N, CA, C and O of each residue as an XYZ file, in Angstrom:
292
protein
N     -14.807     -8.597     25.174
C     -15.175     -8.546     24.096
C     -13.864     -8.821     22.945
O     -13.222     -7.799     22.702
N     -13.588     -9.584     22.507
C     -12.599    -10.104     21.251
C     -12.376     -9.095     20.327
O     -13.097     -8.719     19.403
N     -10.735     -8.506     20.875
C     -10.362     -8.078     19.735
C      -9.460     -8.418     18.481
O      -8.518     -9.206     18.574
N      -9.757     -7.861     17.452
C      -9.709     -8.514     16.243
C      -7.967     -8.006     16.139
O      -7.448     -7.075     16.754
N      -7.436     -8.772     15.347
C      -6.223     -8.365     15.155
C      -6.064     -7.495     14.437
O      -5.267     -6.636     14.816
N      -6.724     -7.310     13.110
C      -6.452     -5.772     12.078
C      -7.362     -4.610     12.641
O      -8.015     -3.838     11.939
N      -7.308     -4.609     13.880
C      -7.959     -3.297     14.187
C      -6.851     -2.353     14.252
O      -5.654     -2.479     14.509
N      -7.638     -1.322     13.927
C      -6.764      0.042     13.631
C      -6.825      0.876     14.877
O      -7.635      1.719     15.262
N      -5.283      0.192     15.595
C      -5.164      1.251     17.088
C      -4.505      2.534     16.597
O      -4.235      2.890     15.450
N      -4.300      3.196     17.895
C      -3.096      4.255     17.693
C      -1.972      4.045     17.156
O      -1.453      4.519     16.146
N      -1.504      3.026     18.179
C       0.116      2.499     17.915
C       0.130      1.494     16.725
O       1.241      1.032     16.470
N      -0.982      1.046     15.899
C      -0.569      0.009     14.875
C      -0.881      1.555     13.591
O      -0.317      1.501     12.497
N      -1.618      2.545     13.873
C      -1.215      3.625     13.021
C      -0.120      4.060     12.881
O       0.223      4.346     11.734
N       1.007      4.309     14.218
C       2.039      4.868     13.849
C       2.766      3.870     13.456
O       3.479      4.241     12.524
N       2.931      2.756     13.727
C       3.580      1.792     13.243
C       3.341      1.691     11.467
O       4.155      1.034     10.818
N       2.106      2.429     10.718
C       1.853      2.091      9.407
C       2.394      3.428      9.179
O       3.044      3.535      8.139
N       2.271      4.566      9.968
C       2.986      5.785      9.242
C       4.663      5.308      9.113
O       5.406      5.868      8.307
N       4.944      4.648      9.653
C       6.961      4.733      9.543
C       7.209      6.155      9.819
O       6.441      6.800     10.533
N       8.323      6.694      9.244
C       9.034      7.357      9.397
C       8.484      8.475      9.428
O       9.221      9.296      9.974
N       6.943      9.149      8.891
C       6.094     10.453      8.493
C       5.561     10.483     10.231
O       4.795      9.660     10.731
N       6.070     11.423     10.801
C       5.038     12.498     11.282
C       4.155     13.249     11.797
O       4.375     14.447     11.618
N       2.786     12.875     12.651
C       1.644     13.723     12.581
C       1.579     13.830     14.417
O       1.992     13.194     15.386
N       0.980     14.755     14.197
C       0.576     15.508     15.699
C      -0.665     14.165     16.488
O      -1.628     13.733     15.855
N      -0.378     13.798     17.690
C      -0.756     12.735     18.380
C      -2.653     13.153     18.277
O      -3.514     12.315     18.009
N      -2.860     14.308     18.504
C      -3.899     14.859     18.549
C      -4.629     14.231     17.315
O      -5.451     13.317     17.249
N      -3.985     15.121     16.241
C      -4.633     14.764     15.196
C      -4.796     13.406     14.289
O      -5.608     13.107     13.413
N      -3.501     12.595     14.958
C      -3.821     10.955     14.378
C      -4.869     10.240     15.500
O      -4.723      9.019     15.560
N      -5.652     10.666     16.181
C      -6.466     10.261     17.352
C      -7.344     10.452     16.438
O      -7.545      9.573     15.600
N      -8.227     11.965     16.421
C      -9.283     12.449     15.731
C      -9.391     11.821     14.653
O     -10.541     11.384     14.601
N      -8.521     11.393     13.303
C      -8.607     10.788     11.999
C      -9.044      9.618     12.482
O     -10.232      9.373     12.274
N      -8.242      8.617     13.228
C      -9.005      7.833     13.469
C     -10.300      7.155     14.593
O     -10.534      5.975     14.852
N     -10.903      8.264     15.039
C     -12.129      8.004     15.438
C     -12.890      8.294     14.169
O     -13.705      7.392     13.975
N     -12.925      9.309     13.145
C     -13.232      9.489     11.708
C     -13.182      8.336     10.802
O     -14.053      8.185      9.945
N     -12.185      7.498     10.951
C     -12.353      6.273      9.945
C     -12.916      5.167     10.702
O     -13.325      4.212     10.041
N     -13.013      5.120     11.991
C     -13.870      3.917     12.781
C     -15.330      4.681     12.325
O     -16.090      3.995     11.640
N     -15.746      6.035     12.666
C     -16.811      6.009     12.349
C     -17.537      5.838     10.826
O     -18.665      5.370     10.669
N     -16.632      6.326      9.716
C     -16.663      5.900      8.447
C     -17.030      4.351      8.541
O     -18.201      3.987      8.443
N     -16.200      3.639      8.696
C     -16.452      2.213      8.581
C     -17.860      1.579      9.223
O     -18.166      0.426      8.920
N     -18.471      2.147      9.871
C     -19.684      1.495     10.566
C     -21.025      2.075     10.017
O     -22.165      1.636     10.166
N     -20.570      3.224      9.314
C     -21.630      3.734      8.809
C     -21.382      3.224      7.572
O     -22.146      3.649      6.705
N     -20.513      2.409      7.198
C     -20.363      1.955      5.300
C     -20.860      0.762      5.673
O     -21.603      0.193      4.874
N     -20.561      0.132      6.952
C     -21.327     -1.644      7.011
C     -22.379     -1.383      7.189
O     -23.166     -2.196      6.705
N     -22.968     -0.259      7.885
C     -24.782     -1.010      8.372
C     -25.372     -0.074      6.964
O     -26.590      0.015      6.811
N     -24.594      0.481      6.150
C     -25.917      0.985      4.769
C     -25.123     -0.617      4.086
O     -25.958     -1.189      3.386
N     -24.186     -1.158      4.128
C     -23.825     -2.554      3.096
C     -25.079     -3.698      3.243
O     -25.850     -4.171      2.408
N     -24.902     -3.923      4.778
C     -26.034     -4.222      5.576
C     -27.346     -3.905      5.116
O     -28.228     -4.756      5.002
N     -27.435     -3.161      4.952
C     -29.369     -2.440      4.431
C     -29.759     -2.712      3.274
O     -30.885     -3.192      3.142
N     -28.811     -2.444      1.966
C     -28.933     -2.404      0.657
C     -28.693     -3.499      0.296
O     -29.229     -3.754     -0.783
N     -27.666     -4.905      1.041
C     -27.492     -5.414      0.030
C     -28.172     -7.215      0.839
O     -27.948     -7.388      2.037
N     -28.774     -8.103      0.205
C     -29.673     -8.893      0.219
C     -28.887    -10.073      0.836
O     -28.203    -10.726      0.048
N     -28.891    -10.586      2.682
C     -27.870    -11.606      2.727
C     -28.021    -12.622      2.032
O     -29.094    -12.692      1.432
N     -27.059    -13.726      1.863
C     -26.891    -15.055      1.031
C     -27.791    -16.081      1.463
O     -28.305    -16.860      0.660
N     -28.074    -16.127      3.083
C     -28.889    -17.486      3.207
C     -30.113    -16.182      4.030
O     -29.869    -15.088      4.539
N     -31.377    -16.908      3.847
C     -32.506    -16.336      4.487
C     -32.255    -16.819      6.172
O     -33.209    -16.962      6.937
N     -30.854    -17.032      6.579
C     -31.106    -17.237      8.266
C     -30.348    -16.291      8.641
O     -29.958    -16.152      9.800
N     -30.028    -15.450      7.568
C     -28.586    -14.453      8.240
C     -29.431    -13.154      9.413
O     -30.480    -12.518      9.311
N     -28.701    -13.193     10.126
C     -29.015    -11.869     10.999
C     -28.470    -10.982     10.872
O     -27.262    -10.861     10.665
N     -29.353    -10.101     10.985
C     -28.355     -8.404     10.620
C     -28.126     -7.600     11.691
O     -29.077     -7.259     12.395
N     -27.020     -7.242     11.930
C     -26.527     -6.629     13.215
C     -26.351     -5.099     12.956
O     -25.674     -4.915     11.945
N     -26.741     -3.987     13.542
C     -26.919     -2.764     13.738
C     -26.028     -2.304     14.787
O     -26.117     -2.600     15.979
N     -25.075     -1.480     14.189
C     -24.135     -1.136     15.379
C     -24.348      0.109     15.924
O     -24.306      1.025     15.102
N     -24.601      0.469     17.262
C     -25.196      1.437     17.957
C     -23.562      2.647     17.865
O     -22.464      2.092     17.905
N     -23.610      3.795     17.780
C     -22.840      4.629     18.161
C     -22.364      4.842     19.771
O     -21.362      5.461     20.129
N     -22.972      4.424     20.314
C     -22.618      5.107     22.097
C     -22.489      3.050     22.233
O     -23.114      2.217     21.577
N     -21.621      2.869     23.144
C     -21.394      1.616     24.144
C     -22.647      1.371     24.996
O     -23.378      2.327     25.255
N     -22.946      0.082     25.467
C     -24.061     -0.128     26.033
C     -23.403      0.433     27.526
O     -22.202      0.508     27.787
N     -24.474      0.780     28.366
C     -23.977      1.246     29.668
C     -23.398      0.132     30.432
O     -22.691      0.222     31.437
N     -23.816     -1.003     29.784
C     -22.689     -2.089     30.920
C     -21.175     -2.105     30.557
O     -20.336     -2.515     31.359
N     -20.870     -1.660     29.360
C     -19.520     -1.340     29.203
C     -19.063     -0.210     29.510
O     -17.846     -0.044     29.592
N     -19.952      0.801     29.744
C     -19.025      2.179     30.477
C     -18.852      2.421     31.671
O     -18.112      3.281     32.150
N     -20.081      1.060     32.661
C     -19.625      1.373     34.073
C     -18.557     -0.118     34.336
O     -18.421     -0.564     35.476
N     -18.076     -0.569     33.499
C     -17.130     -1.834     33.581
C     -16.404     -1.908     34.295
O     -16.210     -2.851     35.063
N     -15.531     -0.413     34.158
C     -13.757      0.094     34.685
C     -14.288      0.638     36.041
O     -13.508      1.130     36.857
């Protein structure tokens, strides 16, 4: 999978916080909630907005990765 440049990771979140300090576990939980919110909001956006082109393909994002990605490591 190709990693996006602007993806919010733990290291990027720490850099964005700057001098502010937050517990790493709290930050990790917050990042998981943000990513879940983004997935749901994108799915709702696709569901309620008609595509500009009639040939557009609607993608649905699964909450869990497929088994082939889980067993890859």
